[in-house]
KOLDREN-999776 format. One record per residue (C-alpha): y, z, x. Coordinates in pm, whole numbers, plus 50000, padded with zeros to 5 digits. Example, Ala and Ser with C-alpha at 12.3 -4.5 7.8 and 13.67 -1.06 7.14 Angstrom:
BEGIN
<y=49550	z=50780	x=51230>
<y=49894	z=50714	x=51367>
This chain:
BEGIN
<y=20794	z=64137	x=52691>
<y=20995	z=64112	x=53008>
<y=21137	z=63798	x=53160>
<y=20861	z=63667	x=53382>
<y=20941	z=63414	x=53650>
<y=20712	z=63165	x=53812>
<y=20866	z=62940	x=54072>
<y=21210	z=63086	x=53990>
<y=21214	z=62976	x=53623>
<y=21215	z=63225	x=53330>
<y=20919	z=63168	x=53097>
<y=21041	z=63345	x=52780>
<y=21341	z=63520	x=52628>
<y=21304	z=63888	x=52540>
<y=21496	z=64185	x=52406>
<y=21548	z=64367	x=52737>
<y=21754	z=64660	x=52605>
<y=21452	z=64816	x=52432>
<y=21288	z=64913	x=52761>
<y=21345	z=65292	x=52756>
<y=21179	z=65341	x=53097>
<y=21412	z=65107	x=53283>
<y=21655	z=65265	x=53528>
<y=21990	z=65187	x=53364>
<y=22235	z=65374	x=53584>
<y=22318	z=65451	x=53941>
<y=22239	z=65801	x=54069>
<y=22612	z=65877	x=54085>
<y=22645	z=65812	x=53712>
<y=22377	z=66069	x=53625>
<y=22457	z=66427	x=53545>
<y=22401	z=66656	x=53845>
<y=22095	z=66878	x=53816>
<y=22119	z=67252	x=53888>
<y=22018	z=67334	x=54247>
<y=21778	z=67611	x=54142>
<y=21579	z=67379	x=53915>
<y=21284	z=67201	x=54068>
<y=21329	z=66825	x=54050>
<y=21018	z=66610	x=54017>
<y=21002	z=66265	x=54171>
<y=21075	z=66030	x=53887>
<y=21262	z=66296	x=53686>
<y=21556	z=66059	x=53644>
<y=21310	z=65799	x=53521>
<y=21211	z=66027	x=53232>
<y=21563	z=66156	x=53172>
<y=21585	z=65964	x=52845>
<y=21277	z=66147	x=52716>
<y=21418	z=66500	x=52743>
<y=21161	z=66768	x=52672>
<y=20873	z=66535	x=52750>
<y=20580	z=66695	x=52931>
<y=20603	z=66582	x=53295>
<y=20225	z=66573	x=53348>
<y=20190	z=66353	x=53040>
<y=20479	z=66145	x=53173>
<y=20297	z=66083	x=53502>
<y=19988	z=65972	x=53310>
<y=20196	z=65742	x=53091>
<y=20367	z=65601	x=53400>
<y=20028	z=65513	x=53549>
<y=19933	z=65338	x=53224>
<y=20272	z=65167	x=53213>
<y=20233	z=65044	x=53571>
<y=19894	z=64896	x=53485>
<y=20039	z=64723	x=53177>
<y=20326	z=64586	x=53386>
<y=20078	z=64457	x=53645>
<y=19888	z=64285	x=53366>
<y=20206	z=64137	x=53222>
<y=20342	z=64027	x=53560>
<y=20000	z=63896	x=53668>
<y=20067	z=63883	x=54043>
<y=19816	z=63678	x=54240>
<y=19569	z=63837	x=54479>
<y=19737	z=63858	x=54821>
<y=20073	z=63785	x=54658>
<y=20377	z=63893	x=54462>
<y=20483	z=63872	x=54099>
<y=20824	z=63941	x=53944>
<y=20942	z=64091	x=53614>
<y=21308	z=64114	x=53518>
<y=21362	z=64415	x=53290>
<y=21739	z=64390	x=53225>
<y=21996	z=64111	x=53224>
<y=22127	z=64246	x=53558>
<y=21945	z=64153	x=53876>
<y=21869	z=64349	x=54189>
<y=22026	z=64177	x=54494>
<y=21804	z=63887	x=54601>
<y=21868	z=63944	x=54971>
<y=21750	z=64305	x=54942>
<y=21447	z=64196	x=54738>
<y=21344	z=63961	x=55019>
<y=21400	z=64241	x=55273>
<y=21171	z=64468	x=55068>
<y=20902	z=64198	x=55047>
<y=20909	z=64166	x=55427>
<y=20890	z=64546	x=55469>
<y=20599	z=64602	x=55228>
<y=20276	z=64469	x=55381>
<y=20000	z=64359	x=55147>
<y=19648	z=64456	x=55257>
<y=19384	z=64187	x=55193>
<y=19327	z=64139	x=54820>
<y=19629	z=64350	x=54720>
<y=19869	z=64250	x=54444>
<y=20239	z=64341	x=54431>
<y=20477	z=64326	x=54138>
<y=20855	z=64356	x=54176>
<y=20999	z=64513	x=53859>
<y=21373	z=64444	x=53859>
<y=21599	z=64676	x=53659>
<y=21921	z=64560	x=53821>
<y=22023	z=64890	x=53987>
<y=21681	z=64952	x=54140>
<y=21360	z=64768	x=54217>
<y=21017	z=64913	x=54154>
<y=20730	z=64764	x=54349>
<y=20391	z=64829	x=54195>
<y=20098	z=64766	x=54427>
<y=19724	z=64775	x=54368>
<y=19416	z=64673	x=54561>
<y=19070	z=64576	x=54442>
<y=18953	z=64674	x=54192>
<y=19285	z=64657	x=54010>
<y=19422	z=65000	x=53923>
<y=19173	z=65205	x=54127>
<y=19451	z=65274	x=54375>
<y=19805	z=65231	x=54253>
<y=20134	z=65266	x=54437>
<y=20484	z=65270	x=54295>
<y=20766	z=65224	x=54540>
<y=21116	z=65260	x=54394>
<y=21392	z=65109	x=54604>
<y=21760	z=65172	x=54546>
<y=22021	z=65431	x=54636>
<y=21752	z=65695	x=54589>
<y=21410	z=65566	x=54691>
<y=21072	z=65719	x=54623>
<y=20705	z=65642	x=54664>
<y=20421	z=65767	x=54442>
<y=20046	z=65710	x=54475>
<y=19753	z=65740	x=54234>
<y=19381	z=65719	x=54313>
<y=19141	z=65687	x=54018>
<y=19429	z=65776	x=53786>
<y=19503	z=66101	x=53974>
<y=19851	z=66143	x=54121>
<y=19788	z=66211	x=54493>
<y=20112	z=66169	x=54681>
<y=20485	z=66123	x=54681>
<y=20771	z=66075	x=54924>
<y=21147	z=66082	x=54874>
<y=21409	z=65894	x=55074>
<y=21784	z=65947	x=55039>
<y=21863	z=65596	x=55162>
<y=21707	z=65253	x=55139>
<y=21671	z=65196	x=55518>
<y=21447	z=65505	x=55554>
<y=21230	z=65387	x=55264>
<y=21194	z=65040	x=55414>
<y=21089	z=65191	x=55748>
<y=20833	z=65422	x=55583>
<y=20683	z=65162	x=55346>
<y=20420	z=65015	x=55583>
<y=20269	z=65356	x=55664>
<y=20266	z=65456	x=55297>
<y=20092	z=65133	x=55196>
<y=19841	z=65164	x=55482>
<y=19762	z=65526	x=55393>
<y=19701	z=65469	x=55022>
<y=19585	z=65106	x=55001>
<y=19463	z=65021	x=55350>
<y=19179	z=65272	x=55377>
<y=18864	z=65220	x=55172>
<y=18772	z=65590	x=55204>
<y=18862	z=65850	x=54942>
<y=19183	z=66045	x=55004>
């Protein structure tokens, strides 16, 4: 279990180092990838599972995001928070992200803090039918799933570009009731 906060107070102690999917290093600390090799969004996320089938990884990530949403239990029209490591993402930047990411009516958002990056998992109603993952940090990315099918991604080399693009991404994948 992760450290879950309500009203700024941790609810339980956990063994945070066992979270293999948590982003534990800055992009500069990672080994450079060959230029001729195609890099998938989230490839660094699955770096610790070398040889793992990327399509299976995307499916597992969707399931993981749903489990994290369940664990974090964000309120409808509101935000939840899970701390995945002892380190914390800068609070000022977290607040900036919350202001930049609009929540459509009935949507739920969960900030998943791994210290060096912040993943924001968003869903509308019904929960999980449409799912967004927005990763904010030195390298930012957005991914979207509709009915469990991966339907879109975007990459941003810097946080300011990701913050600017977030409202349109949320509107496109959560704001429209029609099928994409």
